[in-house]
N, C-alpha and C positions, 0 to 999 in steps of 0.2 A: 369752829369749836370741836373739830375732829380730835379725838384723843383726850378730851376733858373727862374728868370724873364728876358725875352728877349723882349725888346721893338722894335717896328717897325723900320726898317732900321739898326738895330744893326749889323747884319751880314755884310752888305755892308761897314759900317764904320770900323768894325774890320778887314776886308780884306785888308784895306789900311795901317794898322799899321806897322811901321818899328821900333818904339821905345815905349816900355812899361815901364812906370814909376810907382813905388810903394811907398806908404806910409809905415811906419813900424808899429808903435804902433796901434793896432786894425786891421791891415791888415796882415802883416807878423807875428804878434804876436796876442795874444788874448786881448791885450790892458792893461794887468796888468803890473805894474812896481814893480819888486821884488828886494829888497836890502838884502844883508847878514848882519851879525852883524858888519862887518867892513865898511859898506856903499858901498860895491861893487854891481853894478847892474847886474842882470842876466835876460835873456830873453829866452823864449822857442819858437823855430821855428819848423814848421811841415816839415818833410822830403818830403812829397808829393809836397808841395809848391816848395821846392828846385828842385825836379825832373822836375816839370812843367816849371820852369825857364830855366833849362838846355835844355829841349825840344824846348822851344821857341827860345833860342839862336841857336840851331842847325838848326832851320828853317829860320835863318837870322833876327830874331827880337832881337834888342839890348834891354837889360833890365837895368834900372837905379833906383835909390832910391832918393826920396826927402822927408825929414822928419824934423819935427820941433824940435826934441830933438837930443842931441849928446850922442853917446854911443860907447865905444870901442867894445862892443859885435856886434854892427851893422857892424863896419869896418871888424871884423873877418868874419862874415857870408858873407858879400859881397865878400871878397877875396876868400873865400871857393867856392863861386858860379861863380867866374869870372866876377863879376859886378864891373866895373871900374868907372862908372858914378854914383857917390855918393855925395849927398849934404845933410849935417846934420846941425842942428841948424838953420834951415831956417824958418823964420816967413813968409816971402813973397814968397810963393811957385810959384806964377805967374812969378816973376822976375827970379827965378832959372830956371824955365821951358823955359822962353824966351832966357836966356843965352844958355841953352842946344840946343834949336832950331838953334840958330846962330852957335854954335860950331859944330853941326852935319850937318848943311845945310838941315834941314828938314822943312816941312810945318806943321802947326798945325794939319791938317787932317791926318798926318802920325804918330801922337802920341796918346798914350792912358795913362790913369791914373786910378789907383785903390785907392779909398779912403773910409773913414768910418765916417767922422765927418764934422762939419761946416767949419773948416779951409781948408778942401779939396774942398769945393763946387766951389769957383771961378775957380780953375784949372780944375775941372771936367766939368765945362761949356765951357772951352776954348779949350780943346783937341778934337781930332777927334772922339775918342771913350772913353766914361767914364764908369767905372765899380765901383760897390760898393760891399762890403762883405755882407753876409747874415744877419748879426746883426748890420748893419750900422744905424746911426741915420737917422731919416725920411728925413731930409734935403738933405742928400747924396743920399738916395734911390730915391728921387723924380727927381734928375737930371741925374741919371745913365741910360745908354743905356742897361746895363746888370747888374743884381743883382745876385751874386753867391748864390747857394743853401746853402753853408756852411758858418759858421761864420769865422771872422778873426782869424788867428792863428791855424785854424783847417781845412786847405785845400781850403780855398776860392780862394787863388791865383792860385792854380791848376785848379779850375773851370774856372777861367778867361783864363788861358793859353790854356787849352783844347779848349775852345770856339774860341779863336783867331786862333789856329792851324786849326781847322775845317773850319772856315770862310776863311782862306787864302788858303785852299786846300792843306795844308802841313801835315796834320795828318798822312796819310798813309806813306809818305816818312820818317818822323822822328820816327815813331813807328814800322816800318816794322821789324826791327831786334828782336823786342819783341813779335810782334803779328802774324808773319807769322806762318802757320802750321808747325809742326815738320815734318822733313823728316826722315823716318826710313830707316835704312840700309845703 
């Protein structure tokens, strides 16, 4: 988390998060849209973001996706990570979020959103904890409680999930199997 921007009150807000919502293009990816010669879209996802998502899920934080574009690649990645709360092709992210709140029985303060651009700003203002990737547009950075040190598609989501886990006091429990000292003999 070296180099991250952590605003006053961010840890307290993050400690209440039960649902972490993610944008895709520019957050889970580097924002580039790549097509092959047949017009098929490809995206590159960072493995550390995926591991951070799995750690958050182990700590009881549900993870969901709200994105303005539609992509079969996103469906595949979501399935691979066990993310069932996926809304694609969404122009009104606020409406999708409000539906999710009702569906899950959550309060706005129990939700977080990671964004990178102007379409994300209204939702970032509404959730309990807002995060931006390190290379987000200024408008998103200005409303974020936390700005990741890394850019979108390059581990920024992992920065956010690690921060959430520390804020919730869950880091030691979900990482113990990896970080406990080796026992010889």
